[in-house]
Each structure stands twice: as C-alpha cells, then as structure tokens.
C-alpha positions, 0 to 999 in steps of 0.5 A: 494327885494330878486332876489332869494327868496330861496337863503338862504335856498339853500346855507345852504344846500350846503356842498361841496367845490364848495359853494364859486364858486356858491356864486360868480356866484349868486352874478354876476347874481344878480348884472346883474339883478339889472341893467336890470330887475329893481331889486335893486342891492345887498342884505341885511336884508331889501331886499324886497320880491315883484318884477315885473315878467312875471306874475305880476306887484305888485306895482307902478314901479313894484319893489322897484327900481321903474323903469318903466320896465318889461323885462319879458313881451313878445308878446305885440301888438304895434297897437290896436283899441278901437272902432272896438276892434282889439286886445282888450281883454276886457274893464271895466268901471271906474269912471270919473277919475282914477289915482291909478294903475293899479296893477296886482297880484294874478290874479286880477287887482287893480285900484283907481278911483272915484264914478262918475259911481256908481256900488252900488246904496247906494253910490248915493243921491236923488236930485230933484228926480234924483239919483246922485253919491256921491263924494268918493274915490274908490278902485276896483278889477277886474279879470285879465283874463276877466275883471269881476268886483270883489269888491270895497271899498269906502271912504268918502271925508274929510270934509275940502274939496279941501284943503285936499281932492280935489273933484272928484279926487278919490283914487290916490294911487297905491297899493302894493300887497304881497301874500294875502294882499294889502297896499295903502293910501286912499283919507282920509290920511289913510294907509290901509292893506286889503285882496286882496279877499275884505272884512274888512281891517287887519289894518288902520292908520289914519295919520290925527288923530294919527300923526297930518298930514295936507294933501294938496289937496290929499293923493296920496302915493303909499307905498313901501314894503321892508321886514317887513317895509312899507314906506310912503310919508304922503302928509303933506303940506300947508294951503289953502292960500299956506302960512303956514304949519298947521302941521309943526311937523307932519311927511313927511316920515313914516316907519311902520310895515307891520303887524300892521301899528305901526310907527317904525320911522318918519321924518319931514325934510321939514315941518318947515315953521310955526315955523316962521311967515312972516310979512305983506309985507315981504312974498317974502323975508321970503320964500327966507330965508327959501329956503336958509336954506333948510326949505321950504315946498313949496306945497304938497308931492305926490311922492313915496319912492324907495329902493336899497342896495348899497355897502352892505348898504340898502337905502330908498329914499324919495323925499321931499316937499322942492325939496330935495331928502333924503336917510335914513337907512331903519331900523333907519331913520338915514340920509345917504345923501341929495341932493338939486334938485334945483339950489341955485339961483332958486327963490320960487314963487307959480306957476310961480317960477323956484323952484320946488319939486316932482311929479315924483318918484325916480328911482334907476338904477346901484347904482344911483338915477334918478329924475326930478322936477316938480309942480302941473300940475295946475301950468302949464309948466316951467323950469325943471331939471333931475338929475342923483345922485351917491348913494355911498356918504354921507352927503350934496351931493348937487352940491353947498354949501351955504356959506352965507344964509343972502341974495338971491341968496345966496353965494355958493361954489362948493361942493367937495362931490357932488353926481351929476353924470350929469344934464339935463335941465335949461335955453336954447338957444332959437335958438337951442331948440325953447323954453326957457329951455331944459327940463321942469317940469315933473310928469314922472317917468323914464324908464331905460333899456340897459342904455337908459333912457326915461322920459317925461315932462308935456309940452309933450316931450319924451326924450331918454338919455344915462343913464350913461352920460346924452347925448340926443339921441332923443326928440319927441313932442307928442303935448299934455301934459303928466301926465303919465310915459314911460313904457318899455316892449317887446322891446317897449316904451309905453307912454300915453298923456293927449289928449288920445293918446297912442304912441308906440316906438321902444326901441333904440338910434334912434327914431322910432314911431311904432304906435299911438293908440287913447284911447278915453280919457286922459291916465294919468296913466302908462300902465303895462304889465303882461302875454302877456297883456297890461293894459291901464287905461284911466280916465274912462276905463280900457283896457286889450290889447293883440294880438288876436290869 
C-alpha cells in the first residue's frame, strides 16, 4: 500500500539540493500515517496500492493492515431510526443471510449474500406449484448514492453439501477492489477476478480442482491485494467426522498473480493430520500429540491475511488453522516467524476444549500484530486470548518452547526470543469479573486508533484496551452475542450485535454510550463509512445511513 502513489515519480523529478530534506519529511509523515490511518508502515517493492480513504473502503479492514478504522470519515450520525427513516438515506433488500462486505469503491457497494430472496426468477425452482429460491451464493452490486441494484453473479452450491458449502450461508467473502477489477472467493472454493461493471470474470482459480483443497463448511477468505500479488487463506479443513484432513498436502495459504491467477507460492503448514491415522480408542492422545508437534489442523480456516513493511522488510501475515500465526516473505513464501496463540497446556477437544484457532483477522499497528483466538460460533463460548506480537523478531517467537513433546501437557521453557508484547485473557478470578475468564472466544477484528484498541468477543462484551500495554480501560456488556467487529470513524465506535442492535460509543478511555439503534435483524458484518455515509449490512438488508440536511 503506497501512502503516496506518485512519490517515486515526484522524487525522480527533483534535482535540487533540498531533495534529502524532502525525503526525511515524507518518511516521517508516512510513518505517522501508518499509526493513525491504518496504512502499513514503511515502503517496499511489495507496497500495496489500495487503501481506505474518505471516498472508498475497498477491502475488508479498508487497507492491508486490516485495521477497522477510517480516520477520514466525517459528519456521521450517531442516531437513526430504520422505521421512521430518520437519517436513513436508502435501504436495499438482500438475501436471508449476508456476511461478505460491504465494500465501497468506484461509486458502487459490493456485498455477499444468498439467493433466498431471488432477484432473477431463473434462480428459482417450481415445487408443488410454487416458485422457491434455489440455494446459491450471490455477489451483488448497488449504486453508492441511491442504492439502485446494478448486477449480481450467482454461484451454485457444491454437491458435497454442508461439509464443504454450508446451506444458505451464501457468499461470505468480502471482495477487494482495485481500479475496475474486484477479487473475491466464491462459496465454491474459487478465487475470482471480475470487472466491477459486471460481466464475465477475467480469470478464475478452482482451488478444489486445481490444488486439491477440501474446504470445510464454507470458503470465506477476503483476499489481500499487495502490488501484483493476491494472498488467500484456502479454507482447507477437516472432514465431516472432524477427525481426518482429507487433503493434508493441499495448501492452506496461497500467493497468486493478480493478472492471471497463477500460483506464485503455496504453503500447507497446518495440514498434516492425515499423515498419521488415530487408532480406535486413542483419538484423544493422538490429537494432543499433534498439538505438541504443532501439526493439528483443528477445524477449518476462515480468517484473512494482513500485510505491512517492518524495518524495511515486507511481511504477509497468515492465521493458521492450527492456532499459530505465521509471517512470510511476500515474494517467496519463506517463513520469517511463527507464534503459537494458545498456551502450551491448552487441550484440544472439538467445541469444548480451550485450544482455539482464528475467525478474527490479524491487525497490524505500529509494527505489531493484534489478534484474538476463537472457534466456529456453533461451538459456543469459551476461554479466549488476545495477543500483541512484535513483528521484528524471527523464528519461533512463541512465549514458550516445548522441550518434551512425548506427554501432555508438554514440558516447556520460557522462550528468550518471544515476540509477546502483552497478552489479555485466560482463566479469571470469578470474584473479580463474575465469570471464568477475562476474555472469551472472538470472531472480532480489532479497531485501533490513538493507541486505543477496541475488540469484541462472542459472549457479547466490547473491550477497550491500551494498545501499547494491554491495560484495560473499560468493558461494555452488550447482552447479546457479537459476530461483527468494532469500527472507528468520526470520533465514534460503531458495533453491531446478533440481536440487531447497533451501538455507538464515543472514542476514548472512558466508556460513553452515545446511542443504541435497533436495526430489525442481526448485524453480523462490520459497518463501514464512506463519503459521509455509514453502510450497515444486516442479515437481510443493506442500509445507507447519513445525516439528513
């Protein structure tokens, strides 16, 4: 992501002695921008070309750092009413579930939904004399100014059913837009490059057919675009019995060329489980041995990659299905560092175990990665961990190193090369916090602004912490599960909940609730702000919210 797209051309034209002073000023400004407007720090040949602005939100997280912050947004309302239309600019109908997006770029809004409210009768079926919708994944485009429906592309469900493509979940990927092209993953485990004007794709990579990927439940990755490279988490996962990995040699992480979809490099770090088959009655100890060796692909892989340049070194960050987070050289796929986000004594047990992986997306801020662990929300609530990780180290930078993996819990020692800056979570004193842990499983991506970090957990709590130290400033109980992420814009924090409430807080170290807006349906996607308008996607509608003049 180039903070100044014409910087190289501009500098080349300068021939005065003052060139060095100009360079110093630009570098200082760029570093400050990286801290406050979610533009990755530093420069490099892989610097990304798309980022959030006052007029666009072109990808999940706005920019390659994935920080849920738009510091350019202004004049956004705190209160509105979806019934009497106060501060409602327009409303558009979606399917019955919608998770992908919204993304706003080129005067259009792009979202992913299902086909339970068909816009085209040819995607219906006649059953007993009644037209019923065909279950499909759908990418829709609307006009940004009026909400007019522009076009849609539909994708049939995979024949394997819920193990690969869960019914009625639709298209879960948030596209990334660059110029006149958008990139996304379909529910069919395809990576697609298509024109923003609609029409046939420029190219498509079928990850099942061409790479042998076995997606578990759904393919949901929101691609990351960095220069000419497109980075993908493939969704490779376990089988329907949740015991084996059918495609252990298939990639978990991909780097593609954006022009043609050709694979530049791939990595399958977490996908080794099928190389050893558990014996009957030995499954529990089998899984713990895999945990000890760092080889357990636990469930699925539905998170997204992030990117930054740290000390001149570009890094692409991948969250793995084994609960480890990885940093790679973007051009080669060479490992830079890895970090185990679970305590070494965290036992694996599907649904009930304390060992988790990732639904949330890593956020990069001030040369650090911030991420919390979680599980499929169907697994319910449980203990979680939020980490702040130093990106300047190399190798295994986990807090502990295993010295004896023959037993469980394994024998460990402190890691002198640990990249842990701070940690929040784990078991708690019930007398202090009235529950068994400080921070629970999360699906939420962080929003960090002015060194204040906001993150939600599935159990329904919004936490505000100091991004540098992990000190807790305040915690708010929303009294509802939370699937979405907090979003900073215009001095406010916006947060949607599963019971259909959109809370608005004042940004700051003291908790101040400004408004509580009822949306009429679950808000499971994160709101975004562009051109003085807040775009809020519920499960079945897309709202454009703006101050009426």
